[in-house]
N, C-alpha and C positions, 0 to 999 in steps of 0.2 A: 163707930169706933173701930180701930184696927189694933190687932194684938202683935206686938213686936217681941221677938225672942232674941235675947242677947247671947254672945258666945258662951257665957257661963251657965246658960239655961234659964236665966232670969226672964220672966215675961212681964211686959208693961203694956198698958193700954193708952192709946193716944187718939186724938181726933183725926179723922180721915184727912189725908193730905199733909201729914206731919213730914218734916224734912230731917235729914241727917244732922243738920246744924242744931235743930231743936232737941233731938235725942241726945246728942253729945253734950249739949248744955245742961240737960236734965240730969245726966250722969255726973257731971262735974265740970267746973270752970276750966280746970287743967286740961281735961280731954278736949273740950271745945277749942281751946287755944292751939292744941297740937293737931287737931283733926284736919285731914286733907281731902279725904274721899270716903266712900263707904261701899261695902258689899251688901247687896240686897238679893237674898236667895242665891248667893254665889256670883252675882253679876256686879262688876265694878262700875260705879257711877258717881256722879257729882253729889256732894252733900246737900245741895239745894233741890235735888230731885224729890218731888212729892211722892209719898208712899200711900197708896189708896187701898191696899189689901194687907191681910196678915202676912208677915214676912220674918225671915231670919236676917238679922242685921249685925254687921261688925263694922266698927269705925276704924278707918285706916289712918295711921300716923307715919311720921318719918322713921319710926323704928321698924316698920314693915317694908318688905321688898317692894310691894306695889306702891307704897307711899313714896319711896325714893324715886320710883319711875315718874310719879305725878310731879314731884318737885322738879325733876329734870325737864319734863315736858313744859311745866310752867315757865321755867327759866329760859327755855328755847323761845317761847313766845315773848317773854320780857326782852330778850336780846333782839328779836325781830322788831319789836316796837321801838327800842332804843335806836336801832339802825335807821328805821324810817323817820324818826324824829330828827336825827342828825343829818341824814342824807335823803331828802324827800324824793329824789329821782330813783331810788332803789326799788326794785320789784322783789317781793318776798315769794319764794317758791315752796320748797319742802323743808321741814325741820323736825325730825323725830328725836326722841330720847334714845340713847344708845348705852352700851355698857360704860359705866363710870361717868356718863355725861350726856351731851347733846350736840347737835349741829344744826345750822340752817344754811341753805343754798340761796345766794342772792344774785340777781341779774343787775349788773351795774357797769357802765362804760369805763369808769376809772377804776384802777385796782385799789384794793384795800392795802394798807401798810401796817406793820406791827404797832406803830404809834397810834393808829386808829383804834386798836383794841383797848387801849387805856381809856380813850374817850368814850367808847361804847360801854365799857364796864362801869365807868363813872355814871353814865346816864341810866344804866340798868339799876344801879343802887338808888338813884333818885326815884325811879319808877316803883321799886320795892317800898321806899319810904312813903310814897303816895298812898300805898295800900289800896289800889284801885280794885273795885269789884270786878270779878270775872263772871260773865253770864253766857249761858248756852242759848243759841238761837237756831231754830229749825226753819229752813227755807224751802220753797218750791224750787225744783231743779231749774226750770226755765227762767224763773225770776232771778235766780242766783247767776246763771250764765249771762243774762242781760246786764245785771248790775256790774259784773267784773269786765264785761266788754266795754261798757261805758266808761269805766275807770281806766281802760287801756292796759289791762292785766292779762295778756294772752296765756301766761303759764297757769293762772287760776282757771281760766276758761277751759284749757285743755284737760285739767284735772277733773273739772266738773262734767265735761262731756264724756269722760271715760266711766263715770258712775252710771250704772244701769238705772233706767227709769223706774220709779217706784221705791227706790231705796231712800232711807232718811238722809237728808243732807243737813249737816249741823255745822255751825260756825261758833267760834268763841270770841266774845268781844271784851276788851278791857280798855275803857276810855275810847280814844279815837282809833285804836288798833283793832282789827278783826281778821281772823284767818280761818280757813276751812280746816276742820278738825273733828275727829270722833270723840276726843276727850278720854277720860274725865280730867277736870282741872280742879285745883283748890278754889275756895270761895273768893280769894283776892290775891293780889300780887305780893302782899306782905309776908306770905309764907316762905318765899324763896330768899334765904339770907346768906347762904354759904356757896359761893360760886366763883369761878375764875375762867376768863377766856384764855385759850391755850395757843391756837395757831390758825393760820389762814392756808387754805389749800385750793387747788382747782378741782372742779367736778363738772362732768357733763350732765346736762338736763336728762333726768330719768336714767342715768347711768349708761347712756348710748353715745358712743364717740362720734356718731353722725349728727348729733344734736349740738345746740349752742353750749359753749363752755361758761359755767357759772363760777362764782366765788363762794367757797365754803368756809364758814367760821366755826371752829370747834370750841366747846367749853366743857367744863366739868362742874357738877353741882352735887351737893351733899346735904344731909339733914341739919348739920350744924357746923360751926367753925372748926371744931376739933376733928371731925371726920375729914373736912377739907384739908386741914393741915397735915393729917396723917397720910392722906392720899398724895399730896404734893411731896411729902417726905419719901413715900414709896417710889414716886417717879424719879426723884433725885437718886435714890438708892439703885433703882433699875438702870439709870444712866451710868453710875459707877460700875455696875456689875455687867454691863453690856458685853456679851460673849465675843462680839466682833472685835471690840477694842482690846479686851483681855487676850483674845486669841493671838493678836499681833504682838502685844507687849510680852506675852509669855512664850512666843515663838511656837505656837501649837499648830496653826494652820493658816492658809490664806485662800482667797477666791479671786478670780479675775475674769475679765470680759470674754476671753477666748474659750472659757468653759463655764457658761452661765449655769448657776445652780449646782455646781459640782465642786468638790473640796480637794484642795492640795494639802494633804496632811504632812506636816513636818515631823522630824524625829520625835520630839516630845509629845506632840499631839497624837501621833500614831502609837506611841507607848501607852498613852492614856486609853486610846481605843482598844488596844490589845488586852490591857488590864481588865477593862469592862467586858470584852468579848470572852476572855478566858474565865472570868468570874461567872458569867451566865452559863458558859459551857459546862463548868463543874456542877452548877445547880441542876442543869438539865440532865446530865449524866446520872446524878444522884436520884433524880426524879423518874428514871426509867425511860428517858427519851433516846432514840437513835438519831444520830446526826447524818444528814444527807447533803448532797450538792446537786443542783439541777441547772440546766442551761439558761443563759440569759436571753438568747434569741430563739423564738419558737414560732412555728408556722401558724398563720392566721386560722387555719382549720380548728386547732385546739381552742383558740379564744372564742370562735363562733360557737363551738359545742358547749363551752362553759357559760356563755352568756356575757362574757366580759367585752367581746368585740362590740356588741350593741351598746353596752353600758359605758365603757371607758375608751372607745375608739379615739375620741378627740384628744385624749391625754396620753395616747400610746405613740412611742417612736416606732416608725415602720420603715421598711426598706423592701426592695425586690431582689430576689436571687433565683436565677433560672426560672423566670416567669412565675415565681411564687411570692406571695406577700408574707413577709415575716415581721414579727414585732418583738421589741425588747420587753420583757415581762414587767408589768406594773405591779404584780403580786405573784406569790409563789404557789398558791393553792392548786391550780390545775396541774402543775408539774408534780406535786406531791401525790396526786391521785394516780399519775402514770407509774410511779414507783409502787404504790399499793397494788396496782393492777398486774404487776409482774408475778406470775405464779398464782396458785389457788390458795385463797385464804379461808381459814376456818374460824368459827366463833372462839376457838381456843387461842387464836392469835390476837384477839381483842381484849383490852384496848391496845392499839398500836399507836405509839406516840412518835411522831416524825418531826424533827426540828431541822431548821436550816438558817444559817446566817446568809440570807439570800439577797443578792444585789438586784435592786429593782430600779426602774426608770419611769418617770411620769413627766409628760411634756407640759409642765405648769407654765403659766404666763410669766414672762421675764419680770414684769412689774410686781409680781407676787413674791419674788424671792426675798428672803430675809436671813442672811447669814446661814447658820446651820439649821435654823428653825424651819425653813421652807426651801427645799432643794429639789433638783431634778433627778439626781442619782443618789440612792441611799440604800442602806442595808438594814433589814429588819431582823429582830430576834424572833423569827416567825416559827410557828409550829402548828401541826394539825394532829388532832387525836381522832383516830377512827375507832368508834365504839358502838356498842348496842344502845338501844334506848334506855335499858335498865342501868347502864353505866354512866349516863349523863350526869346524874347528881354527884356520884362519888368522884368523877373526874373533875367536875367543876369545883367541888370543895377542895380537892388536892391542889388544883391550879390556884385558887384564891389564897390558900395557905402559903404556897410558894411565892406568889406575887407580894403578899404582905411582908414576908420575910426579906425579900429582895429590897423592897422600898425602904423598910426600916434600916437595913444595913447600909443603904445608900444615903440615909439621912432624912427620909421623908416619913413623918409619922402621922400626917393628916391625909386621909384618903376618902374621897367621896365616890359613891357608886351610882351610876345612872343605868336604868333599864330602858333600852331603846326598842320599841316594838315596830310592827310592820310599816314600811313606807308606802306611799301612794303607788309608786312604780316598783313592782317586785316580780320575782319569779316564784312559781309554785302556787298551788291552789289555796283557798282559804282554809280548807281542812288541814293541810300541811302546816300552815302558819298557826292555826289553833293549837296543833300538837306541839310545835316548836316552842311557842310562847308559854304553854302550860308546863313543858319540861324545864324551861329555863327559870320560870317562876318558882317551881318546886326546888330547883337546884340552889338558887340564890337564897331562898329561905333556909335551906339546910346549912348554908355557910354561916348564918347568924349575922350577916352584914346588913346594916341599914342601907336602903337604896331609895332613890327618887325616880319617878317616871319621866321619860324623855320621849314623848309621843312622836311616832312617825319617823324616827331617826335610825331605825334598824338598817342592816346591810340589805342589799336587794335579794339575797338568798336566805336571810334568817335574822331573828332577833339577837340582840347582843347586850352584854354588860360593858359599860365603859368605866374605867377607873381614872379618877381625876386627882392629881397630886396638888397640894398646896405648898408653895415654896417658902423660903425664909422671909420674904417680904410680902406674903399674902396673895401671890398670884396663883391662879389655877392653871394646870397643864393636863390635858387629856392624853394619857400615854397607853396604858394597858387596855386590853379588850379580850373578851371571849364571846364567840358567836356560835349559835346552834344552827347547823345547816343540814336539812333533810333533802335539799334540792340537788346540789352539785354531784354527790356520789352517784345518784341515779342518772343524771345527765351524761356523766363520763364513764358509766358502766362499772362502777367500783362495787363489786359484789363479794359476798362471803357465804360459805356454807354454814347454816345455823345448825343447832342441835336436832332440828327436825328433818335434817337432810336436804332441805330446800335452800335455794339461793335467796338471800336477803341483801338489802342495801344498808351499809353502816351509816350511822350518824357521823357527821364530820364537825368537830369542834375546832374552829379557827381561833388561835389564841396568840397573844404577844404580851410581854411584860414591859419592855422598854419602848416598843414600837420601833421607830427609826433610831439607829445608833447615833446618827449625826445630830438629830434633834435632841435626843436625850443628853448627849454630851454638852450641847449648848445649854440645856437646862441645868446640868451639873455645874458648869462653869459659873452660871449666874447664881445658883443656889449657894455656892461657897465663895463667890466673888474671886474665884481663882485660887483660893486658899484651901486646897483639897486636904482631907484627912490623910494621914501618913500612908495608909494602904493604897489609896488611889493616886497619890502624887506621882507625876512622871519622873521627877527627881526627888528622892526622899531625903537625901543628905548631901550637903555641900561641905567639902573640906577646904578650909582656907588657912594658909600658913601665915604666921606672924613675921617670921624671919626665914631667909632662904636656907639656913642651917637645918630647919625642920622639914625640908622637902623630902628627904629619904623616909622619915617617919610618916609623912603624909601618904606616900606611896604604899607603905606597909599597912596603914589604916585602911586605905582604899581597897587593897586586896582582901583584907579580912572581912570588910563589909560586903564586898561582892560575893565572896565565898558563902556568906550568910544569907545571900539572896536579896540584898538591899541595893537599891538603885542609887548610885552615887556619882558625883563629879568632884574633881580635885582642882583647886585653884592655887597654883604656885607662882602666879605672876608676881613680878617685882612691883607690887602696889601696896599702899597702906592697908592694914587690916580693916580699918573703918570703911574704906572704899569697897573692899571685897564684901564685907558683911552687908553694906547698904545695897550693893548690886544683887546679891543672892536673895536678900529680903524682898527686893522689888520683883524678882523672878518668882517669888512666893514658894521658896524651898522650905519645907516644914522644919528641918533641923540643920543648923549650921555648926560645924565643929571648928573652933579656932585652935591651931596647934603652934606652940612655941617650943623652945628648948626644954622648958620645965616639963611640959607634957611628954616630949620625946624621951626624956630621961626616966620619967616615972611611969611610962606606958599608960598615960591617962589622956582624956580629951576634955576640952572646955566646951560645954554644950550650951547652945542658945536656941530657944524655940521661936518660931515665927510669932510676931506681935508681942514679944516679951523682951525686956531689957536685962532680965536676970540671966546670969551665967552660972552653970554648975560644973564643977570639975569632978569627973568620976573615972574609974578604970575602964579601959576600952572594952574588955570582955563583958563587964557589967552593962555597958551601954548596948552592946549587941544583943544580949539576952532581953533587955528591956524593949528594944525596938522590934525584935522578932515577936515578942508577946503582943505588942500593940498592933502590929500588922495582922497577925493571925486572928486577933479578936475583932478586927474591922471596926475599931473604935472610931467614932466620928467627933470626938472631943476636939 
């Protein structure tokens, strides 16, 4: 007999060799129907795996994150089976589950077309309806290679030959279809019921442009039809909110081939940029930061000392000047250390908070560019806090409070925190990393924020917290960060005189709230679908005259609004008021004022808010007071 311990602590005894299917069925028919896989002593495996020793067991369903991954992996195999049934000449290569879905790469002489996706999806539904058993098979490596050689499948052979001898080689079979796979998979194909094929793309075998080009089919899969419908709705919403389209429609910015990955800001877009920059500048000033400005181009020697030359060289723009290698800075931190190093610093000078809206450049691949979200030239709301070890916690708490305040005022109330620890390739000794990670752990606990672990994703010089925003349609964006660095100050000779009279090296906290201004503005555009709250809107009020006789009053209203600090445009064209209102509504101006002779005589304004057909007539002075109050409160209504 074996003793099985369930997640709630319940213990049950079963005959040796019991499977997850039997355990789930014993707990209840509903769980058996929903079960996809199981965890045995923390290891994810198939429900059909026999259990021969005492174990802690948890049954995985579609409600679990791992369950969703199993569904997507199952659906990938179902798609590959459907493709091979419809097109027997196709060779199946690699097909993983990915965020929100899955893909498979296929080798085929003829190209797939969009209409093929409908046929494949229909066949996939038939395979699901067959509810074919999915079974794991373990093969001898040499037998597996011989089998696929005889079938004329060179891609499978190459994958098998890359597996070291002695490792377990597993295949998953469902009917006539079989593929190399670690698993786990659900017990049968009938578990995958909510999926849709999305698109066809090109892909090189194993991601190498020197290899053969394959055809990749992407799909999405979810635990149920409602989740699928919600996801497709989010995609539709994302398309409507695409910042590239809205940037053009709203005349905010454009990008062109002559400056790949760099932004041409138009007047309205630059207004939005400056609003955001000044907002952050005020927050930093109140938080005790000093603002600095450092050079964009710096000698290679500094980047070698800091370690960035070795780590980031391939992403740095470089040039030669007077036989010297110089580089456009990809980040600001080494330059901030140079300012810290001017003059003698005492422990009384710490913490020293140094901020810069620093222009950085990174030579990202042109194919990776994506509007404002991925650019080569960008500005960070970057800052570095030079402090003692004892000050790490208080500075981290203060930063996290500031970050939460900023995000909430910008309209983001869902924030996830990830703790990223030491990467495989890093600077500094294990002892230094132990100290840095312990310091950051203590600090994040002091903030009271919940966090998850993100193993191996720290910066090369220290562990970090990453702050992930959830936007209006449920997408996550990693923006803010704080990193604990014991390495760079010592490398660059940043010392201070401690209270013991000796020279010590400060701790350097690298921190940003928005990250890249360009990217964050792209996120803001999509968060609000271009319909910014009043305080952020590049144009806050549009004045539109009903008749030309009201033009003089329109100019008077414009002047009073400008004196009150409100951004305004006046439209006195000889056009119908309905046309003017429609045009300014399309430009997403939050407040439109319609002025006729009655308003001019009574010194009132007819107010129409964005997305509302209601009009309210109020005195001009009352409107100004109301708008100023709304702007100063940073309301996001």
